[in-house]
N, C-alpha and C positions, 0 to 999 in steps of 0.2 A: 233815665227818663225816656219813655217811648210814646209815640203818637202815630196814628195811622195816616198814610198818604195814599195817593192814587194807585190803582192796579194791584191792590192787596200787598203792597210793599210797606213795611214798617220803617219809620225813621227813628233811629236811635241817636240821641245826642249825649255825648259825654263832655263834662266840663273839667278843665284843668286850669290852674292859675299859678303863676310864679309867686303870688302872695302867700301861698301855702309853704313856700320854701324860703322864707325871709332870711337873708344872709346875716350871720352873726357879726362878721367883720368885712371891711373893704380891704382886699389883698394889698393894694398899693401902700396905703399909709397905716394899715392895721387898726384903723379906728373902728370902734363899735357904735359910733354915732351915725346911724343911717336912717334916712327917711324914705318913704315911698313917694316918688315924684309924680309919675303919671302912668298910664297904661294904654294898651291897645288890644282890642278883641280881634282875634283872627279865627276864621273858620277853616279847618283843615279836614280833608277827606280821609277817613279811616277805612280799613278793610272790613266790610261787613260779611254778609252771606247772600245767597241769591235772593232772599226775601227780606233782608234787613239792610237798609242804607245807614251806615254809621258815619256821623260827623262829629268832629271835635270842636268845641268852642273853647278856645285857648286865650287866656289873658296874659299877654306879655307885659310885665311890670318893669318900669324904669325906676331905679333907685338912685339916691344921691347921698354921697357922704357929706355930712354937715361940717366936717373938719376941713377937708381939702376941696369941697364943692364939685368933685368928679361925679359924673353921671355914668351909671353902669347898668348892665343887665346880667342875669345869671342864666346858665344853661339848664333847662328843665331836663330831668333824667329820661323822660319819655318822649320829648319833642325836641329834635335838633334845631338849632338856630337857623332861620331862613328857609325852613322846609314848608312845602305846600301840601305834602302828603305824609301820612304816618309811615314809619319804617316798614310796617307790614304790607302796605300797598306796593312799595318799591320792591320788596322781596318777592311778592307775588308776581309782579310784572317780569322781573328778571327770570324767575323760575319758568313762567309761562312762555316767554319769548325766547330765551336763550336755551333753556333745558328741555322745554316742552314735555315735562313729566309732572304736571300739576297734581293730578289725583294720587299718583304713586308717592311723590316726595312730600307733599303738603298734608295729605290725608291718609297715607298708607293704604290706599285702595288700588288694586291692580285691575285695570279694565282694558280690554283690547280695543283697537281702533275701529274694528267692525261693529262692536257693541255701541261705542260712542256714536258712530254714523247712524246706526239703527235708532238710537234715542233721539238724535237730531231730526231724523225723518219722521218719527212718530209724534214727537212733541213740539217740533218746530212750527212756527207760524210764519210761513213765507209771505213776502210782500207786505208785511205789517211793520210799521215803525210807529211806536207809541208817541213819539215826540218829533215834530218837524224841526230838523236842525239846519235846514237850508238857509235860514236867516241869521244863524249864529256866527259870531266872529270867532275865529280860531284863537287859541291861547298863544301868547308870545312864544316865539321859537318853535312853533309846531311844525313838524317835518312834512305834514300832509299825508301821512300814512296812518291807518288804523288797522288793528288786527281784526279778525273775524268776529271776536266776541266784544268788540267795541273799546278795548283798552287801548288808549293812545300810546304811541311810541314816540319818544322825543329824541 
């Protein structure tokens, strides 16, 4: 599902749910008598493109075994438990910050530093910030450092 947002950026929303992976048995007592107890919707940031903002609407489902009354969750194959970012975002940050070879390793494009500098000078919009972030509260455990492209480093 796509919809347009400001500045020509498209917002792409993908939906995932644990309900699609309903467990056959509860591993502790091996009972197949399981019911869906409750759920919680989480919004997780995914790795989009320069013109697409990808967000994941994820439904974490809590199940209950009707035999032993245990409440449990399952691990979604695409979304690790407790994550706030999709694995692609984490891999992107690690590659950009630690390896600094984004185009070469992620996209198989070799570009010299001088070419990148020329592109920044030609297409960059200096002294322009589309959103005023001065009133924003930082995320918990934020180190206070940002990279030049705005990816936060924790």
